[in-house]
Residue frames relative to the residue before (quaternion, step in Angstrom):
aa qw qx qy qz dx dy dz
M 1.0000 0.0000 0.0000 0.0000 0.00 0.00 0.00
K 0.4488 -0.7072 0.4817 0.2577 3.56 -0.82 1.02
K 0.3851 -0.7227 0.5316 0.2163 3.56 -0.89 0.98
T 0.4180 -0.7043 0.5175 0.2477 3.58 -0.88 0.96
V 0.2385 -0.7642 0.5869 0.1212 3.54 -0.81 1.04
R 0.2076 -0.7953 0.5621 0.0918 3.53 -0.76 1.08
V 0.3867 -0.7081 0.5466 0.2242 3.56 -0.91 0.95
S 0.3867 -0.7477 0.4940 0.2177 3.58 -0.71 1.06
L 0.2307 -0.7523 0.6044 0.1244 3.53 -1.17 0.78
S 0.2801 0.8092 -0.4770 0.1979 3.54 1.24 0.44
F 0.5108 0.6643 -0.4121 0.3578 3.58 1.25 -0.32
V 0.5725 0.6101 -0.3897 0.3849 3.61 1.14 -0.52
K 0.7182 0.4334 -0.2456 0.4857 3.62 1.17 -0.46
L 0.4533 0.7087 -0.4478 0.3029 3.58 1.24 -0.01
P 0.5303 -0.5818 0.4951 0.3678 3.60 -1.12 0.59
K 0.7017 -0.5249 0.2792 0.3926 3.56 -1.16 0.62
D 0.6769 0.4828 -0.3155 0.4573 3.62 0.86 -0.83
Q 0.6669 0.4986 -0.3018 0.4642 3.57 0.96 -0.85
L 0.6122 0.5361 -0.3502 0.4638 3.58 1.07 -0.68
N 0.6378 0.5291 -0.3267 0.4545 3.57 0.96 -0.83
S 0.6493 0.5053 -0.3043 0.4801 3.59 0.99 -0.86
Y 0.6330 0.5438 -0.3214 0.4475 3.55 1.05 -0.82
I 0.6446 0.5108 -0.3246 0.4672 3.60 0.94 -0.85
I 0.6453 0.5168 -0.3227 0.4609 3.59 0.93 -0.86
L 0.6363 0.5313 -0.3220 0.4572 3.57 1.00 -0.84
V 0.6570 0.5086 -0.3087 0.4631 3.58 0.92 -0.92
L 0.6316 0.5381 -0.3244 0.4542 3.59 1.00 -0.83
V 0.6668 0.4990 -0.2964 0.4675 3.56 0.94 -0.92
C 0.7210 0.4731 -0.2569 0.4363 3.58 0.84 -0.99
L 0.6997 0.4646 -0.2800 0.4649 3.59 1.07 -0.67
K 0.5314 0.6344 -0.4161 0.3768 3.60 1.15 -0.41
N 0.8542 -0.0059 -0.0574 0.5167 3.56 -0.79 1.12
N 0.4167 0.6868 -0.4831 0.3481 3.61 1.16 0.54
L 0.3305 -0.8051 0.4655 0.1609 3.56 -0.32 1.31
L 0.5524 0.6159 -0.3992 0.3952 3.60 1.21 -0.22
F 0.7796 0.2901 -0.1369 0.5379 3.57 1.19 -0.48
P 0.0177 0.8751 -0.4830 0.0256 3.60 0.54 1.16
N 0.7874 0.3055 -0.1469 0.5149 3.61 1.12 -0.54
L 0.0088 -0.8408 0.5399 -0.0386 3.54 0.73 1.10
P 0.4450 -0.7116 0.4714 0.2710 3.61 -0.87 0.86
V 0.7268 0.2517 -0.1765 0.6142 3.55 1.31 -0.32
A 0.4111 -0.7193 0.4985 0.2549 3.60 -0.62 1.07
L 0.5680 -0.6162 0.4236 0.3440 3.57 -1.06 0.73
T 0.5927 0.5484 -0.3720 0.4577 3.60 1.15 -0.56
T 0.6457 0.5070 -0.3172 0.4747 3.58 1.05 -0.76
L 0.6587 0.5005 -0.3099 0.4687 3.59 0.91 -0.91
S 0.6327 0.5323 -0.3247 0.4592 3.58 1.03 -0.79
A 0.6518 0.4996 -0.3132 0.4769 3.59 0.99 -0.81
L 0.6461 0.5124 -0.3206 0.4661 3.60 1.01 -0.78
Q 0.6337 0.5285 -0.3218 0.4642 3.57 1.07 -0.76
A 0.6547 0.5098 -0.3051 0.4673 3.56 0.97 -0.90
A 0.6542 0.4999 -0.3122 0.4740 3.59 0.99 -0.84
Y 0.6385 0.5239 -0.3222 0.4626 3.58 1.03 -0.78
Q 0.6603 0.4971 -0.3099 0.4700 3.58 0.91 -0.87
D 0.6309 0.5184 -0.3290 0.4743 3.62 0.98 -0.80
A 0.6601 0.5130 -0.3052 0.4560 3.58 0.97 -0.89
M 0.6118 0.5406 -0.3449 0.4632 3.60 1.07 -0.69
N 0.6740 0.5045 -0.2924 0.4534 3.52 0.89 -0.97
A 0.6630 0.4993 -0.3010 0.4696 3.57 1.01 -0.84
A 0.6664 0.5154 -0.3027 0.4457 3.59 0.96 -0.85
A 0.6000 0.5925 -0.3575 0.4014 3.57 1.13 -0.61
V 0.7862 0.2593 -0.1321 0.5452 3.59 1.16 -0.59
G 0.6504 0.5585 -0.3006 0.4181 3.57 1.25 -0.23
G 0.6002 -0.5775 0.4306 0.3477 3.53 -1.33 -0.33
S 0.8224 -0.2536 0.1856 0.4741 3.52 -1.26 -0.49
K 0.6015 0.5630 -0.3558 0.4412 3.59 1.10 -0.66
D 0.6781 0.4794 -0.2833 0.4796 3.56 0.98 -0.85
T 0.6155 0.5410 -0.3405 0.4610 3.58 1.09 -0.66
K 0.6485 0.5036 -0.3086 0.4802 3.55 1.02 -0.80
A 0.6393 0.5218 -0.3228 0.4634 3.58 1.01 -0.80
L 0.6251 0.5249 -0.3383 0.4683 3.58 1.06 -0.70
A 0.6404 0.5201 -0.3270 0.4609 3.60 0.95 -0.83
E 0.6617 0.4987 -0.3059 0.4688 3.59 0.98 -0.82
A 0.6474 0.5095 -0.3136 0.4721 3.59 1.02 -0.79
R 0.6290 0.5277 -0.3237 0.4703 3.58 1.06 -0.75
D 0.6379 0.5295 -0.3224 0.4570 3.57 0.94 -0.92
A 0.6580 0.5274 -0.3103 0.4389 3.59 0.97 -0.86
V 0.6969 0.4539 -0.2898 0.4736 3.59 0.88 -0.84
V 0.6222 0.5328 -0.3442 0.4588 3.59 1.05 -0.69
V 0.6233 0.5295 -0.3403 0.4641 3.61 0.98 -0.78
A 0.6669 0.4974 -0.2983 0.4678 3.58 0.93 -0.90
L 0.6600 0.5023 -0.3076 0.4663 3.58 0.95 -0.86
R 0.6284 0.5333 -0.3271 0.4623 3.59 1.05 -0.74
Q 0.6470 0.5235 -0.3189 0.4535 3.58 0.98 -0.84
I 0.6651 0.4856 -0.3012 0.4807 3.57 0.98 -0.87
A 0.6283 0.5434 -0.3310 0.4476 3.59 1.01 -0.82
A 0.6519 0.5074 -0.3159 0.4668 3.59 0.97 -0.85
Y 0.6280 0.5316 -0.3269 0.4648 3.58 1.03 -0.76
I 0.6684 0.4939 -0.3011 0.4677 3.57 0.88 -0.95
Q 0.6184 0.5472 -0.3294 0.4580 3.58 1.04 -0.82
S 0.6697 0.5386 -0.2968 0.4164 3.58 0.96 -0.84
L 0.6272 0.5830 -0.3224 0.4034 3.57 1.22 -0.48
N 0.2836 -0.7984 0.4874 0.2111 3.59 1.32 -0.24
L 0.2301 0.8032 -0.5065 0.2130 3.56 0.85 1.04
T 0.5793 -0.5487 0.4521 0.3987 3.54 -1.31 0.08
E 0.6853 -0.4828 0.3373 0.4283 3.57 -1.24 0.29
S 0.6777 0.4924 -0.3084 0.4507 3.58 0.86 -0.93
Q 0.6363 0.5184 -0.3348 0.4630 3.61 1.05 -0.64
V 0.6356 0.5208 -0.3311 0.4638 3.58 0.97 -0.82
L 0.6670 0.5293 -0.3116 0.4217 3.57 0.89 -0.90
T 0.5846 0.5729 -0.3867 0.4248 3.62 1.15 -0.41
S 0.5996 0.5786 -0.3541 0.4246 3.59 1.22 -0.28
G 0.5253 -0.6086 0.4223 0.4187 3.57 1.24 -0.44
Y 0.5792 0.5708 -0.3672 0.4515 3.56 1.28 -0.31
D 0.4195 -0.6611 0.5542 0.2827 3.54 -1.25 0.46
V 0.3273 -0.6999 0.5874 0.2407 3.53 -1.34 0.20
V 0.5636 -0.5736 0.4626 0.3734 3.55 -1.22 0.45
V 0.2208 -0.7803 0.5753 0.1070 3.57 -0.73 1.08
W 0.3447 -0.7743 0.4973 0.1852 3.58 -0.60 1.16
S 0.6862 0.4459 -0.2869 0.4981 3.58 1.13 -0.50
N 0.4508 -0.6755 0.5139 0.2763 3.57 -1.20 0.54
T 0.4739 0.6737 -0.4448 0.3518 3.56 1.24 0.00
P 0.4413 -0.7058 0.4821 0.2733 3.62 -0.68 1.03
I 0.3056 -0.7204 0.5932 0.1891 3.55 -1.14 0.71
T 0.0648 -0.8258 0.5596 -0.0277 3.55 -0.41 1.29
L 0.2699 -0.7617 0.5715 0.1425 3.56 -0.84 1.01
V 0.3761 -0.7048 0.5478 0.2484 3.56 -1.07 0.64
A 0.6103 -0.5458 0.4227 0.3885 3.56 -1.27 0.28
P 0.4744 -0.6548 0.4977 0.3138 3.60 -0.98 0.76
V 0.3074 -0.7074 0.5957 0.2241 3.55 -1.26 0.35
V 0.2584 -0.7525 0.5886 0.1433 3.55 -0.58 1.19
T 0.2174 -0.8274 0.5101 0.0891 3.58 -0.44 1.22
G 0.8141 -0.1698 0.0906 0.5479 3.57 1.20 -0.25
L 0.2412 -0.7078 0.6391 0.1799 3.51 -1.42 0.31
D 0.1680 -0.7891 0.5865 0.0711 3.55 -1.11 0.72
N 0.1030 -0.8183 0.5652 0.0165 3.58 -0.68 1.12
S 0.2823 0.8072 -0.4818 0.1911 3.60 1.25 0.45
I 0.7092 0.3538 -0.2485 0.5569 3.64 1.20 -0.41
S 0.4814 -0.6976 0.4500 0.2813 3.59 -0.70 1.07
T 0.8329 0.1739 -0.2076 0.4826 3.55 -1.15 0.93
Q 0.7076 0.4024 -0.2645 0.5172 3.62 1.22 0.24
L 0.1073 -0.7346 0.6612 0.1080 3.50 -1.35 0.45
A 0.2162 -0.7458 0.6164 0.1305 3.54 -0.87 0.98
V 0.2289 -0.7813 0.5731 0.0934 3.56 -0.94 0.96
Y 0.0940 -0.7908 0.6040 0.0316 3.56 -0.83 1.05
L 0.0966 0.8024 -0.5808 0.0980 3.56 -0.89 0.93
Q 0.5254 -0.6075 0.4948 0.3318 3.52 -1.32 0.36
A 0.5160 -0.6519 0.4654 0.3036 3.57 -0.99 0.83
V 0.3057 -0.7356 0.5776 0.1782 3.57 -1.14 0.69
P 0.4599 -0.6852 0.4779 0.3010 3.65 -0.67 0.97
G 0.8177 0.2463 -0.1901 0.4843 3.57 -0.88 0.97
A 0.5110 0.6538 -0.4235 0.3634 3.60 1.24 -0.11
K 0.3383 -0.7323 0.5575 0.1959 3.57 -1.08 0.76
A 0.7842 -0.0687 0.0926 0.6098 3.56 1.15 -0.62
Y 0.3503 -0.7247 0.5536 0.2136 3.57 -1.32 0.00
H 0.2365 -0.7730 0.5827 0.0841 3.55 -0.84 1.11
V 0.1051 -0.8240 0.5567 -0.0011 3.56 -0.65 1.17
Q 0.0307 -0.7638 0.6447 0.0082 3.54 -1.11 0.83
Y 0.1040 -0.7727 0.6206 0.0839 3.54 -1.32 0.39
C 0.0832 -0.7761 0.6194 0.0838 3.55 -1.27 0.30
L 0.3704 -0.6855 0.5806 0.2361 3.52 -1.36 0.31
G 0.8304 -0.0329 -0.0083 0.5562 3.56 -0.58 1.11
T 0.7653 -0.2904 0.2604 0.5121 3.53 -0.81 -1.10
G 0.3682 0.7585 -0.4635 0.2725 3.58 1.25 0.33
A 0.6842 -0.4819 0.3610 0.4114 3.54 -1.34 0.14
W 0.5421 -0.5996 0.4761 0.3463 3.56 -1.18 0.57
Q 0.1620 -0.7828 0.5978 0.0598 3.53 -1.05 0.87
E 0.5414 -0.6472 0.4399 0.3075 3.54 -1.12 0.74
A 0.1630 -0.7787 0.5986 0.0939 3.58 -0.95 0.91
G 0.6539 -0.5149 0.3100 0.4596 3.57 1.19 -0.47
I 0.4114 -0.6588 0.5688 0.2706 3.53 -1.42 -0.10
W 0.1312 -0.7852 0.6034 0.0458 3.56 -0.94 0.98
P 0.4991 -0.6986 0.4253 0.2862 3.62 -0.92 0.84
N 0.7914 0.0469 -0.0373 0.6084 3.60 1.22 -0.31
T 0.6820 -0.5152 0.3390 0.3931 3.57 -1.29 -0.06
K 0.5765 0.6080 -0.3766 0.3953 3.58 1.26 -0.06
N 0.8715 0.1106 -0.0836 0.4704 3.54 -1.18 0.69
I 0.2761 0.7165 -0.5772 0.2779 3.56 0.85 1.02
I 0.1389 0.8094 -0.5456 0.1668 3.56 -0.17 1.29
L 0.2381 -0.7417 0.6141 0.1268 3.55 -0.86 1.04
K 0.1306 -0.8338 0.5363 0.0103 3.55 -0.64 1.18
N 0.7956 0.3226 -0.2340 0.4563 3.56 -1.40 0.17
L 0.3424 0.7375 -0.5070 0.2859 3.57 0.97 0.85
T 0.5220 -0.6493 0.4681 0.2946 3.55 -1.28 0.33
P 0.4366 -0.7056 0.4916 0.2642 3.63 -0.66 1.05
G 0.7794 0.3160 -0.2427 0.4835 3.57 -1.00 0.77
T 0.6239 0.5285 -0.3295 0.4721 3.57 1.29 -0.02
V 0.3457 -0.7239 0.5595 0.2082 3.58 -0.98 0.88
Y 0.1206 -0.7885 0.6026 0.0245 3.58 -0.79 1.10
T 0.1876 -0.7507 0.6239 0.1091 3.52 -1.06 0.87
V 0.1500 -0.8207 0.5513 0.0110 3.56 -0.81 1.12
R 0.0213 0.7668 -0.6413 -0.0196 3.55 -1.16 0.66
V 0.1762 -0.7885 0.5871 0.0497 3.57 -1.19 0.64
R 0.0205 -0.7677 0.6385 0.0509 3.55 -1.20 0.60
A 0.4960 -0.6554 0.4903 0.2900 3.54 -1.19 0.62
V 0.2988 -0.7362 0.5814 0.1754 3.56 -1.13 0.70
G 0.6009 0.5396 -0.4240 0.4099 3.57 -0.93 0.97
G 0.6032 0.5807 -0.4077 0.3643 3.56 -1.24 -0.38
S 0.7402 -0.4351 0.2938 0.4201 3.53 -1.34 -0.02
D 0.7444 0.3993 -0.2035 0.4950 3.57 1.16 -0.64
Q 0.5368 -0.6452 0.3636 0.4041 3.61 1.35 0.22
Y 0.7975 0.0821 -0.0417 0.5963 3.59 1.05 -0.73
G 0.3600 -0.6838 0.5848 0.2467 3.54 -1.22 0.57
P 0.6815 -0.4722 0.3452 0.4398 3.60 -1.27 -0.05
W 0.5802 -0.5828 0.4437 0.3560 3.55 -1.24 0.49
S 0.5102 -0.6225 0.5094 0.3044 3.53 -1.22 0.61
L 0.5850 -0.4746 0.4725 0.4574 3.53 -1.30 -0.03
S 0.4622 -0.7007 0.4710 0.2711 3.56 -0.98 0.74
M 0.1230 -0.7698 0.6225 0.0689 3.54 -1.25 0.50
S 0.1870 -0.8110 0.5512 0.0595 3.58 -0.95 0.90
L 0.0949 0.7686 -0.6296 0.0621 3.54 -1.25 0.63
M 0.4601 -0.6696 0.5086 0.2852 3.54 -1.14 0.68
C 0.3889 -0.6985 0.5507 0.2402 3.56 -1.00 0.85
T 0.3414 -0.7468 0.5356 0.1972 3.57 -1.00 0.82
């Protein structure tokens, strides 16, 4: 008998910054995902809600009670949208691995923590000018991959989140500059796994 997979609604309890990251992850994972052709909330709408929520967070960080109330309203709006999409995914009666491709978590029946390992970056490719392609080994149980880069000993900068290990390409880079890249898997009990060892290459 097939076990029913339940889509987790644990995102409703996430702190504001983590919720914002969660929405971005869902947007990345649902884009062009053929398993979910009839989303009840258009990705353009969810993207607009995410942008409004992020703006509200920034305003509330320096504003007063009015901005705090606006943040609460923006949060309620994105949570409603995420709930609608979760209900739709639940109705499809998919397997656990299929649900995870949406960016959503599933309800874990065991109390055993799910720990992701660090990805292994197998190479960087600078054959196309102003770009670096990133190659890595897939991590079992990962929903997506979070990539950062830095210049020399500078601070790490966000490169984005990719739904799988294919076509991870950093664009609009500066030729003649050495970029250092690191990657971590998204998912598991802690939302993120450990960072990979970094790898560096000059952009052409």
